[in-house]
PDB file of N, CA, C and O in Angstrom, chain B, residues numbered from 101:
ATOM      1  N   UNK B 101    -103.188   3.521 -17.366  1.00  0.00           N
ATOM      2  CA  UNK B 101    -102.603   4.849 -17.351  1.00  0.00           C
ATOM      3  C   UNK B 101    -101.229   4.803 -17.987  1.00  0.00           C
ATOM      4  O   UNK B 101    -100.443   3.887 -17.746  1.00  0.00           O
ATOM      5  N   UNK B 102    -100.962   5.780 -18.783  1.00  0.00           N
ATOM      6  CA  UNK B 102     -99.629   5.836 -19.374  1.00  0.00           C
ATOM      7  C   UNK B 102     -98.690   6.596 -18.434  1.00  0.00           C
ATOM      8  O   UNK B 102     -99.152   7.246 -17.497  1.00  0.00           O
ATOM      9  N   UNK B 103     -97.392   6.521 -18.673  1.00  0.00           N
ATOM     10  CA  UNK B 103     -96.432   7.154 -17.759  1.00  0.00           C
ATOM     11  C   UNK B 103     -96.658   8.657 -17.572  1.00  0.00           C
ATOM     12  O   UNK B 103     -96.459   9.181 -16.476  1.00  0.00           O
ATOM     13  N   UNK B 104     -97.065   9.340 -18.622  1.00  0.00           N
ATOM     14  CA  UNK B 104     -97.298  10.788 -18.500  1.00  0.00           C
ATOM     15  C   UNK B 104     -98.484  11.071 -17.574  1.00  0.00           C
ATOM     16  O   UNK B 104     -98.436  12.009 -16.778  1.00  0.00           O
ATOM     17  N   UNK B 105     -99.534  10.276 -17.673  1.00  0.00           N
ATOM     18  CA  UNK B 105    -100.679  10.446 -16.783  1.00  0.00           C
ATOM     19  C   UNK B 105    -100.285  10.169 -15.336  1.00  0.00           C
ATOM     20  O   UNK B 105    -100.750  10.848 -14.420  1.00  0.00           O
ATOM     21  N   UNK B 106     -99.446   9.191 -15.134  1.00  0.00           N
ATOM     22  CA  UNK B 106     -98.970   8.866 -13.788  1.00  0.00           C
ATOM     23  C   UNK B 106     -98.176  10.035 -13.226  1.00  0.00           C
ATOM     24  O   UNK B 106     -98.374  10.434 -12.079  1.00  0.00           O
ATOM     25  N   UNK B 107     -97.269  10.585 -14.044  1.00  0.00           N
ATOM     26  CA  UNK B 107     -96.478  11.729 -13.586  1.00  0.00           C
ATOM     27  C   UNK B 107     -97.381  12.915 -13.228  1.00  0.00           C
ATOM     28  O   UNK B 107     -97.162  13.584 -12.218  1.00  0.00           O
ATOM     29  N   UNK B 108     -98.391  13.169 -14.057  1.00  0.00           N
ATOM     30  CA  UNK B 108     -99.316  14.273 -13.805  1.00  0.00           C
ATOM     31  C   UNK B 108    -100.071  14.063 -12.505  1.00  0.00           C
ATOM     32  O   UNK B 108    -100.210  14.992 -11.709  1.00  0.00           O
ATOM     33  N   UNK B 109    -100.562  12.845 -12.282  1.00  0.00           N
ATOM     34  CA  UNK B 109    -101.285  12.540 -11.038  1.00  0.00           C
ATOM     35  C   UNK B 109    -100.392  12.723  -9.817  1.00  0.00           C
ATOM     36  O   UNK B 109    -100.824  13.265  -8.800  1.00  0.00           O
ATOM     37  N   UNK B 110     -99.155  12.271  -9.921  1.00  0.00           N
ATOM     38  CA  UNK B 110     -98.230  12.410  -8.798  1.00  0.00           C
ATOM     39  C   UNK B 110     -97.984  13.889  -8.509  1.00  0.00           C
ATOM     40  O   UNK B 110     -97.964  14.295  -7.347  1.00  0.00           O
ATOM     41  N   UNK B 111     -97.797  14.695  -9.550  1.00  0.00           N
ATOM     42  CA  UNK B 111     -97.607  16.132  -9.372  1.00  0.00           C
ATOM     43  C   UNK B 111     -98.804  16.755  -8.654  1.00  0.00           C
ATOM     44  O   UNK B 111     -98.641  17.554  -7.732  1.00  0.00           O
ATOM     45  N   UNK B 112     -99.999  16.382  -9.087  1.00  0.00           N
ATOM     46  CA  UNK B 112    -101.212  16.914  -8.469  1.00  0.00           C
ATOM     47  C   UNK B 112    -101.303  16.514  -6.999  1.00  0.00           C
ATOM     48  O   UNK B 112    -101.649  17.332  -6.147  1.00  0.00           O
ATOM     49  N   UNK B 113    -100.990  15.252  -6.708  1.00  0.00           N
ATOM     50  CA  UNK B 113    -101.039  14.782  -5.323  1.00  0.00           C
ATOM     51  C   UNK B 113    -100.020  15.526  -4.466  1.00  0.00           C
ATOM     52  O   UNK B 113    -100.317  15.911  -3.335  1.00  0.00           O
ATOM     53  N   UNK B 114     -98.842  15.724  -4.997  1.00  0.00           N
ATOM     54  CA  UNK B 114     -97.789  16.394  -4.246  1.00  0.00           C
ATOM     55  C   UNK B 114     -98.163  17.847  -3.952  1.00  0.00           C
ATOM     56  O   UNK B 114     -97.875  18.351  -2.867  1.00  0.00           O
ATOM     57  N   UNK B 115     -98.801  18.521  -4.907  1.00  0.00           N
ATOM     58  CA  UNK B 115     -99.159  19.928  -4.717  1.00  0.00           C
ATOM     59  C   UNK B 115    -100.276  20.097  -3.690  1.00  0.00           C
ATOM     60  O   UNK B 115    -100.316  21.102  -2.980  1.00  0.00           O
ATOM     61  N   UNK B 116    -101.168  19.139  -3.606  1.00  0.00           N
ATOM     62  CA  UNK B 116    -102.324  19.243  -2.714  1.00  0.00           C
ATOM     63  C   UNK B 116    -102.085  18.635  -1.339  1.00  0.00           C
ATOM     64  O   UNK B 116    -102.914  18.798  -0.444  1.00  0.00           O
ATOM     65  N   UNK B 117    -100.989  17.951  -1.157  1.00  0.00           N
ATOM     66  CA  UNK B 117    -100.756  17.238   0.100  1.00  0.00           C
ATOM     67  C   UNK B 117     -99.920  18.080   1.061  1.00  0.00           C
ATOM     68  O   UNK B 117     -99.347  19.102   0.685  1.00  0.00           O
ATOM     69  N   UNK B 118     -99.869  17.625   2.303  1.00  0.00           N
ATOM     70  CA  UNK B 118     -99.002  18.310   3.267  1.00  0.00           C
ATOM     71  C   UNK B 118     -97.521  18.219   2.887  1.00  0.00           C
ATOM     72  O   UNK B 118     -96.686  18.918   3.459  1.00  0.00           O
ATOM     73  N   UNK B 119     -97.207  17.370   1.937  1.00  0.00           N
ATOM     74  CA  UNK B 119     -95.824  17.199   1.496  1.00  0.00           C
ATOM     75  C   UNK B 119     -95.343  18.366   0.652  1.00  0.00           C
ATOM     76  O   UNK B 119     -94.153  18.459   0.351  1.00  0.00           O
ATOM     77  N   UNK B 120     -96.254  19.266   0.263  1.00  0.00           N
ATOM     78  CA  UNK B 120     -95.895  20.374  -0.610  1.00  0.00           C
ATOM     79  C   UNK B 120     -94.836  21.280   0.013  1.00  0.00           C
ATOM     80  O   UNK B 120     -94.072  21.918  -0.711  1.00  0.00           O
ATOM     81  N   UNK B 121     -94.777  21.347   1.347  1.00  0.00           N
ATOM     82  CA  UNK B 121     -93.816  22.213   2.015  1.00  0.00           C
ATOM     83  C   UNK B 121     -92.431  21.595   2.184  1.00  0.00           C
ATOM     84  O   UNK B 121     -91.533  22.249   2.713  1.00  0.00           O
ATOM     85  N   UNK B 122     -92.241  20.373   1.755  1.00  0.00           N
ATOM     86  CA  UNK B 122     -90.940  19.720   1.908  1.00  0.00           C
ATOM     87  C   UNK B 122     -89.923  20.271   0.913  1.00  0.00           C
ATOM     88  O   UNK B 122     -90.284  20.937  -0.057  1.00  0.00           O
ATOM     89  N   UNK B 123     -88.667  19.989   1.164  1.00  0.00           N
ATOM     90  CA  UNK B 123     -87.618  20.443   0.253  1.00  0.00           C
ATOM     91  C   UNK B 123     -87.742  19.749  -1.095  1.00  0.00           C
ATOM     92  O   UNK B 123     -88.344  18.681  -1.201  1.00  0.00           O
ATOM     93  N   UNK B 124     -87.177  20.354  -2.105  1.00  0.00           N
ATOM     94  CA  UNK B 124     -87.255  19.796  -3.457  1.00  0.00           C
ATOM     95  C   UNK B 124     -86.623  18.420  -3.546  1.00  0.00           C
ATOM     96  O   UNK B 124     -87.109  17.558  -4.279  1.00  0.00           O
ATOM     97  N   UNK B 125     -85.536  18.204  -2.800  1.00  0.00           N
ATOM     98  CA  UNK B 125     -84.871  16.895  -2.819  1.00  0.00           C
ATOM     99  C   UNK B 125     -85.781  15.798  -2.268  1.00  0.00           C
ATOM    100  O   UNK B 125     -85.868  14.707  -2.831  1.00  0.00           O
ATOM    101  N   UNK B 126     -86.452  16.101  -1.164  1.00  0.00           N
ATOM    102  CA  UNK B 126     -87.344  15.116  -0.549  1.00  0.00           C
ATOM    103  C   UNK B 126     -88.538  14.867  -1.460  1.00  0.00           C
ATOM    104  O   UNK B 126     -88.961  13.725  -1.639  1.00  0.00           O
ATOM    105  N   UNK B 127     -89.088  15.949  -2.042  1.00  0.00           N
ATOM    106  CA  UNK B 127     -90.219  15.794  -2.965  1.00  0.00           C
ATOM    107  C   UNK B 127     -89.817  14.945  -4.166  1.00  0.00           C
ATOM    108  O   UNK B 127     -90.585  14.092  -4.613  1.00  0.00           O
ATOM    109  N   UNK B 128     -88.631  15.174  -4.679  1.00  0.00           N
ATOM    110  CA  UNK B 128     -88.154  14.407  -5.824  1.00  0.00           C
ATOM    111  C   UNK B 128     -88.014  12.932  -5.469  1.00  0.00           C
ATOM    112  O   UNK B 128     -88.368  12.065  -6.267  1.00  0.00           O
ATOM    113  N   UNK B 129     -87.506  12.648  -4.288  1.00  0.00           N
ATOM    114  CA  UNK B 129     -87.356  11.270  -3.829  1.00  0.00           C
ATOM    115  C   UNK B 129     -88.715  10.600  -3.676  1.00  0.00           C
ATOM    116  O   UNK B 129     -88.909   9.473  -4.132  1.00  0.00           O
ATOM    117  N   UNK B 130     -89.655  11.288  -3.037  1.00  0.00           N
ATOM    118  CA  UNK B 130     -90.998  10.728  -2.845  1.00  0.00           C
ATOM    119  C   UNK B 130     -91.684  10.528  -4.185  1.00  0.00           C
ATOM    120  O   UNK B 130     -92.322   9.501  -4.419  1.00  0.00           O
ATOM    121  N   UNK B 131     -91.550  11.513  -5.062  1.00  0.00           N
ATOM    122  CA  UNK B 131     -92.163  11.427  -6.388  1.00  0.00           C
ATOM    123  C   UNK B 131     -91.610  10.231  -7.157  1.00  0.00           C
ATOM    124  O   UNK B 131     -92.365   9.516  -7.816  1.00  0.00           O
ATOM    125  N   UNK B 132     -90.312  10.011  -7.078  1.00  0.00           N
ATOM    126  CA  UNK B 132     -89.696   8.876  -7.752  1.00  0.00           C
ATOM    127  C   UNK B 132     -90.195   7.550  -7.216  1.00  0.00           C
ATOM    128  O   UNK B 132     -90.453   6.617  -7.976  1.00  0.00           O
ATOM    129  N   UNK B 133     -90.330   7.473  -5.897  1.00  0.00           N
ATOM    130  CA  UNK B 133     -90.826   6.247  -5.279  1.00  0.00           C
ATOM    131  C   UNK B 133     -92.275   5.980  -5.663  1.00  0.00           C
ATOM    132  O   UNK B 133     -92.641   4.844  -5.963  1.00  0.00           O
ATOM    133  N   UNK B 134     -93.105   7.031  -5.654  1.00  0.00           N
ATOM    134  CA  UNK B 134     -94.506   6.867  -6.048  1.00  0.00           C
ATOM    135  C   UNK B 134     -94.626   6.423  -7.502  1.00  0.00           C
ATOM    136  O   UNK B 134     -95.410   5.531  -7.826  1.00  0.00           O
ATOM    137  N   UNK B 135     -93.845   7.052  -8.370  1.00  0.00           N
ATOM    138  CA  UNK B 135     -93.896   6.699  -9.779  1.00  0.00           C
ATOM    139  C   UNK B 135     -93.456   5.256  -9.995  1.00  0.00           C
ATOM    140  O   UNK B 135     -94.063   4.529 -10.782  1.00  0.00           O
ATOM    141  N   UNK B 136     -92.416   4.846  -9.305  1.00  0.00           N
ATOM    142  CA  UNK B 136     -91.945   3.470  -9.414  1.00  0.00           C
ATOM    143  C   UNK B 136     -93.009   2.492  -8.937  1.00  0.00           C
ATOM    144  O   UNK B 136     -93.243   1.463  -9.570  1.00  0.00           O
ATOM    145  N   UNK B 137     -93.650   2.815  -7.821  1.00  0.00           N
ATOM    146  CA  UNK B 137     -94.698   1.961  -7.274  1.00  0.00           C
ATOM    147  C   UNK B 137     -95.870   1.844  -8.250  1.00  0.00           C
ATOM    148  O   UNK B 137     -96.355   0.744  -8.514  1.00  0.00           O
ATOM    149  N   UNK B 138     -96.319   2.970  -8.779  1.00  0.00           N
ATOM    150  CA  UNK B 138     -97.459   2.944  -9.697  1.00  0.00           C
ATOM    151  C   UNK B 138     -97.124   2.259 -11.017  1.00  0.00           C
ATOM    152  O   UNK B 138     -97.968   1.570 -11.590  1.00  0.00           O
ATOM    153  N   UNK B 139     -95.909   2.442 -11.498  1.00  0.00           N
ATOM    154  CA  UNK B 139     -95.508   1.780 -12.744  1.00  0.00           C
ATOM    155  C   UNK B 139     -95.440   0.265 -12.581  1.00  0.00           C
ATOM    156  O   UNK B 139     -95.744  -0.474 -13.517  1.00  0.00           O
ATOM    157  N   UNK B 140     -95.045  -0.196 -11.407  1.00  0.00           N
ATOM    158  CA  UNK B 140     -94.912  -1.634 -11.202  1.00  0.00           C
ATOM    159  C   UNK B 140     -96.213  -2.288 -10.754  1.00  0.00           C
ATOM    160  O   UNK B 140     -96.318  -3.515 -10.738  1.00  0.00           O
ATOM    161  N   UNK B 141     -97.202  -1.479 -10.390  1.00  0.00           N
ATOM    162  CA  UNK B 141     -98.483  -2.030  -9.944  1.00  0.00           C
ATOM    163  C   UNK B 141     -99.206  -2.678 -11.114  1.00  0.00           C
ATOM    164  O   UNK B 141     -99.047  -2.270 -12.265  1.00  0.00           O
ATOM    165  N   UNK B 142     -99.984  -3.669 -10.811  1.00  0.00           N
ATOM    166  CA  UNK B 142    -100.733  -4.400 -11.833  1.00  0.00           C
ATOM    167  C   UNK B 142    -102.096  -3.729 -11.997  1.00  0.00           C
ATOM    168  O   UNK B 142    -103.108  -4.229 -11.505  1.00  0.00           O
ATOM    169  N   UNK B 143    -102.111  -2.588 -12.694  1.00  0.00           N
ATOM    170  CA  UNK B 143    -103.329  -1.801 -12.857  1.00  0.00           C
ATOM    171  C   UNK B 143    -103.960  -2.066 -14.216  1.00  0.00           C
ATOM    172  O   UNK B 143    -103.268  -2.353 -15.193  1.00  0.00           O
ATOM    173  N   UNK B 144    -105.275  -1.966 -14.264  1.00  0.00           N
ATOM    174  CA  UNK B 144    -105.990  -2.076 -15.538  1.00  0.00           C
ATOM    175  C   UNK B 144    -106.833  -0.826 -15.719  1.00  0.00           C
ATOM    176  O   UNK B 144    -107.183  -0.152 -14.751  1.00  0.00           O
ATOM    177  N   UNK B 145    -107.151  -0.529 -16.957  1.00  0.00           N
ATOM    178  CA  UNK B 145    -107.979   0.639 -17.234  1.00  0.00           C
ATOM    179  C   UNK B 145    -109.412   0.365 -16.797  1.00  0.00           C
ATOM    180  O   UNK B 145    -109.802  -0.787 -16.610  1.00  0.00           O
ATOM    181  N   UNK B 146    -110.181   1.411 -16.637  1.00  0.00           N
ATOM    182  CA  UNK B 146    -111.585   1.287 -16.258  1.00  0.00           C
ATOM    183  C   UNK B 146    -112.329   0.499 -17.333  1.00  0.00           C
ATOM    184  O   UNK B 146    -113.199  -0.315 -17.024  1.00  0.00           O
ATOM    185  N   UNK B 147    -111.984   0.745 -18.593  1.00  0.00           N
ATOM    186  CA  UNK B 147    -112.637   0.038 -19.700  1.00  0.00           C
ATOM    187  C   UNK B 147    -112.374  -1.467 -19.614  1.00  0.00           C
ATOM    188  O   UNK B 147    -113.300  -2.266 -19.757  1.00  0.00           O
ATOM    189  N   UNK B 148    -111.138  -1.851 -19.383  1.00  0.00           N
ATOM    190  CA  UNK B 148    -110.799  -3.270 -19.268  1.00  0.00           C
ATOM    191  C   UNK B 148    -111.515  -3.891 -18.072  1.00  0.00           C
ATOM    192  O   UNK B 148    -112.001  -5.019 -18.152  1.00  0.00           O
ATOM    193  N   UNK B 149    -111.578  -3.154 -16.962  1.00  0.00           N
ATOM    194  CA  UNK B 149    -112.287  -3.640 -15.783  1.00  0.00           C
ATOM    195  C   UNK B 149    -113.749  -3.896 -16.111  1.00  0.00           C
ATOM    196  O   UNK B 149    -114.294  -4.936 -15.743  1.00  0.00           O
ATOM    197  N   UNK B 150    -114.392  -2.955 -16.803  1.00  0.00           N
ATOM    198  CA  UNK B 150    -115.807  -3.106 -17.156  1.00  0.00           C
ATOM    199  C   UNK B 150    -116.023  -4.299 -18.087  1.00  0.00           C
ATOM    200  O   UNK B 150    -117.001  -5.032 -17.941  1.00  0.00           O
ATOM    201  N   UNK B 151    -115.119  -4.493 -19.034  1.00  0.00           N
ATOM    202  CA  UNK B 151    -115.222  -5.638 -19.949  1.00  0.00           C
ATOM    203  C   UNK B 151    -115.140  -6.941 -19.160  1.00  0.00           C
ATOM    204  O   UNK B 151    -115.940  -7.851 -19.378  1.00  0.00           O
ATOM    205  N   UNK B 152    -114.181  -7.031 -18.248  1.00  0.00           N
ATOM    206  CA  UNK B 152    -114.015  -8.247 -17.454  1.00  0.00           C
ATOM    207  C   UNK B 152    -115.198  -8.460 -16.503  1.00  0.00           C
ATOM    208  O   UNK B 152    -115.625  -9.594 -16.286  1.00  0.00           O
ATOM    209  N   UNK B 153    -115.722  -7.376 -15.942  1.00  0.00           N
ATOM    210  CA  UNK B 153    -116.876  -7.486 -15.046  1.00  0.00           C
ATOM    211  C   UNK B 153    -118.098  -7.996 -15.804  1.00  0.00           C
ATOM    212  O   UNK B 153    -118.840  -8.832 -15.289  1.00  0.00           O
ATOM    213  N   UNK B 154    -118.313  -7.502 -17.015  1.00  0.00           N
ATOM    214  CA  UNK B 154    -119.446  -7.961 -17.830  1.00  0.00           C
ATOM    215  C   UNK B 154    -119.273  -9.434 -18.203  1.00  0.00           C
ATOM    216  O   UNK B 154    -120.237 -10.199 -18.186  1.00  0.00           O
ATOM    217  N   UNK B 155    -118.060  -9.822 -18.535  1.00  0.00           N
ATOM    218  CA  UNK B 155    -117.785 -11.221 -18.847  1.00  0.00           C
ATOM    219  C   UNK B 155    -118.089 -12.107 -17.636  1.00  0.00           C
ATOM    220  O   UNK B 155    -118.662 -13.187 -17.782  1.00  0.00           O
ATOM    221  N   UNK B 156    -117.712 -11.657 -16.463  1.00  0.00           N
ATOM    222  CA  UNK B 156    -117.995 -12.410 -15.233  1.00  0.00           C
ATOM    223  C   UNK B 156    -119.499 -12.510 -14.998  1.00  0.00           C
ATOM    224  O   UNK B 156    -119.987 -13.573 -14.615  1.00  0.00           O
ATOM    225  N   UNK B 157    -120.245 -11.422 -15.220  1.00  0.00           N
ATOM    226  CA  UNK B 157    -121.698 -11.470 -15.035  1.00  0.00           C
ATOM    227  C   UNK B 157    -122.336 -12.497 -15.977  1.00  0.00           C
ATOM    228  O   UNK B 157    -123.213 -13.258 -15.569  1.00  0.00           O
ATOM    229  N   UNK B 158    -121.889 -12.514 -17.241  1.00  0.00           N
ATOM    230  CA  UNK B 158    -122.436 -13.492 -18.205  1.00  0.00           C
ATOM    231  C   UNK B 158    -122.092 -14.912 -17.776  1.00  0.00           C
ATOM    232  O   UNK B 158    -122.933 -15.808 -17.855  1.00  0.00           O
ATOM    233  N   UNK B 159    -120.874 -15.117 -17.329  1.00  0.00           N
ATOM    234  CA  UNK B 159    -120.444 -16.447 -16.891  1.00  0.00           C
ATOM    235  C   UNK B 159    -121.247 -16.904 -15.677  1.00  0.00           C
ATOM    236  O   UNK B 159    -121.638 -18.068 -15.596  1.00  0.00           O
ATOM    237  N   UNK B 160    -121.491 -16.008 -14.746  1.00  0.00           N
ATOM    238  CA  UNK B 160    -122.289 -16.354 -13.570  1.00  0.00           C
ATOM    239  C   UNK B 160    -123.718 -16.714 -13.971  1.00  0.00           C
ATOM    240  O   UNK B 160    -124.295 -17.658 -13.430  1.00  0.00           O
ATOM    241  N   UNK B 161    -124.288 -15.968 -14.915  1.00  0.00           N
ATOM    242  CA  UNK B 161    -125.653 -16.262 -15.368  1.00  0.00           C
ATOM    243  C   UNK B 161    -125.709 -17.644 -16.022  1.00  0.00           C
ATOM    244  O   UNK B 161    -126.651 -18.404 -15.798  1.00  0.00           O
ATOM    245  N   UNK B 162    -124.692 -17.967 -16.834  1.00  0.00           N
ATOM    246  CA  UNK B 162    -124.651 -19.280 -17.477  1.00  0.00           C
ATOM    247  C   UNK B 162    -124.493 -20.387 -16.440  1.00  0.00           C
ATOM    248  O   UNK B 162    -125.110 -21.445 -16.560  1.00  0.00           O
ATOM    249  N   UNK B 163    -123.674 -20.150 -15.430  1.00  0.00           N
ATOM    250  CA  UNK B 163    -123.475 -21.139 -14.372  1.00  0.00           C
ATOM    251  C   UNK B 163    -124.786 -21.405 -13.632  1.00  0.00           C
ATOM    252  O   UNK B 163    -125.126 -22.558 -13.364  1.00  0.00           O
ATOM    253  N   UNK B 164    -125.514 -20.354 -13.305  1.00  0.00           N
ATOM    254  CA  UNK B 164    -126.803 -20.514 -12.622  1.00  0.00           C
ATOM    255  C   UNK B 164    -127.762 -21.316 -13.495  1.00  0.00           C
ATOM    256  O   UNK B 164    -128.458 -22.202 -13.000  1.00  0.00           O
ATOM    257  N   UNK B 165    -127.801 -21.006 -14.800  1.00  0.00           N
ATOM    258  CA  UNK B 165    -128.690 -21.740 -15.709  1.00  0.00           C
ATOM    259  C   UNK B 165    -128.301 -23.213 -15.777  1.00  0.00           C
ATOM    260  O   UNK B 165    -129.169 -24.086 -15.780  1.00  0.00           O
ATOM    261  N   UNK B 166    -127.006 -23.490 -15.832  1.00  0.00           N
ATOM    262  CA  UNK B 166    -126.548 -24.884 -15.883  1.00  0.00           C
ATOM    263  C   UNK B 166    -126.854 -25.617 -14.572  1.00  0.00           C
ATOM    264  O   UNK B 166    -127.228 -26.789 -14.594  1.00  0.00           O
ATOM    265  N   UNK B 167    -126.698 -24.943 -13.444  1.00  0.00           N
ATOM    266  CA  UNK B 167    -127.032 -25.570 -12.165  1.00  0.00           C
ATOM    267  C   UNK B 167    -128.523 -25.891 -12.094  1.00  0.00           C
ATOM    268  O   UNK B 167    -128.908 -26.955 -11.608  1.00  0.00           O
ATOM    269  N   UNK B 168    -129.355 -24.977 -12.574  1.00  0.00           N
ATOM    270  CA  UNK B 168    -130.796 -25.231 -12.601  1.00  0.00           C
ATOM    271  C   UNK B 168    -131.125 -26.435 -13.481  1.00  0.00           C
ATOM    272  O   UNK B 168    -131.938 -27.285 -13.118  1.00  0.00           O
ATOM    273  N   UNK B 169    -130.480 -26.487 -14.635  1.00  0.00           N
ATOM    274  CA  UNK B 169    -130.726 -27.598 -15.557  1.00  0.00           C
ATOM    275  C   UNK B 169    -130.283 -28.917 -14.924  1.00  0.00           C
ATOM    276  O   UNK B 169    -130.974 -29.929 -15.039  1.00  0.00           O
ATOM    277  N   UNK B 170    -129.136 -28.899 -14.262  1.00  0.00           N
ATOM    278  CA  UNK B 170    -128.640 -30.097 -13.587  1.00  0.00           C
ATOM    279  C   UNK B 170    -129.614 -30.537 -12.495  1.00  0.00           C
ATOM    280  O   UNK B 170    -129.905 -31.726 -12.365  1.00  0.00           O
ATOM    281  N   UNK B 171    -130.106 -29.606 -11.728  1.00  0.00           N
ATOM    282  CA  UNK B 171    -131.078 -29.932 -10.679  1.00  0.00           C
ATOM    283  C   UNK B 171    -132.341 -30.550 -11.277  1.00  0.00           C
ATOM    284  O   UNK B 171    -132.889 -31.503 -10.721  1.00  0.00           O
ATOM    285  N   UNK B 172    -132.801 -30.017 -12.397  1.00  0.00           N
ATOM    286  CA  UNK B 172    -133.980 -30.578 -13.060  1.00  0.00           C
ATOM    287  C   UNK B 172    -133.720 -32.003 -13.522  1.00  0.00           C
ATOM    288  O   UNK B 172    -134.574 -32.873 -13.349  1.00  0.00           O
ATOM    289  N   UNK B 173    -132.563 -32.252 -14.103  1.00  0.00           N
ATOM    290  CA  UNK B 173    -132.225 -33.595 -14.556  1.00  0.00           C
ATOM    291  C   UNK B 173    -132.139 -34.565 -13.375  1.00  0.00           C
ATOM    292  O   UNK B 173    -132.589 -35.707 -13.464  1.00  0.00           O
ATOM    293  N   UNK B 174    -131.555 -34.095 -12.271  1.00  0.00           N
ATOM    294  CA  UNK B 174    -131.447 -34.943 -11.085  1.00  0.00           C
ATOM    295  C   UNK B 174    -132.841 -35.282 -10.539  1.00  0.00           C
ATOM    296  O   UNK B 174    -133.080 -36.404 -10.094  1.00  0.00           O
ATOM    297  N   UNK B 175    -133.744 -34.321 -10.576  1.00  0.00           N
ATOM    298  CA  UNK B 175    -135.105 -34.551 -10.103  1.00  0.00           C
ATOM    299  C   UNK B 175    -135.838 -35.554 -10.994  1.00  0.00           C
ATOM    300  O   UNK B 175    -136.645 -36.348 -10.511  1.00  0.00           O
ATOM    301  N   UNK B 176    -135.553 -35.514 -12.288  1.00  0.00           N
ATOM    302  CA  UNK B 176    -136.209 -36.459 -13.229  1.00  0.00           C
ATOM    303  C   UNK B 176    -135.735 -37.876 -12.977  1.00  0.00           C
ATOM    304  O   UNK B 176    -136.498 -38.825 -13.158  1.00  0.00           O
ATOM    305  N   UNK B 177    -134.490 -38.034 -12.564  1.00  0.00           N
ATOM    306  CA  UNK B 177    -133.952 -39.384 -12.314  1.00  0.00           C
ATOM    307  C   UNK B 177    -134.538 -40.016 -11.068  1.00  0.00           C
ATOM    308  O   UNK B 177    -134.542 -41.242 -10.952  1.00  0.00           O
ATOM    309  N   UNK B 178    -135.026 -39.235 -10.149  1.00  0.00           N
ATOM    310  CA  UNK B 178    -135.538 -39.770  -8.878  1.00  0.00           C
ATOM    311  C   UNK B 178    -136.893 -40.323  -9.024  1.00  0.00           C
ATOM    312  O   UNK B 178    -137.469 -40.813  -8.053  1.00  0.00           O
TER     313      UNK B 178
END
């Protein structure tokens, strides 16, 4: 998410929450804290998450295949 998207999301959350009735100063303080928290969070896009998840699935499949092959080789040695 880019900073503008973060600001938009925070605005939407503030308008829909019970915090909407607070004074402007308090809302500004909360909004600043939320924005700071979200900016410093280690977030990834949905696309990046999907790419990494697919990579993990392929790696797991290869690991299973290698374990099977190792088991077969061990059985041949016995």
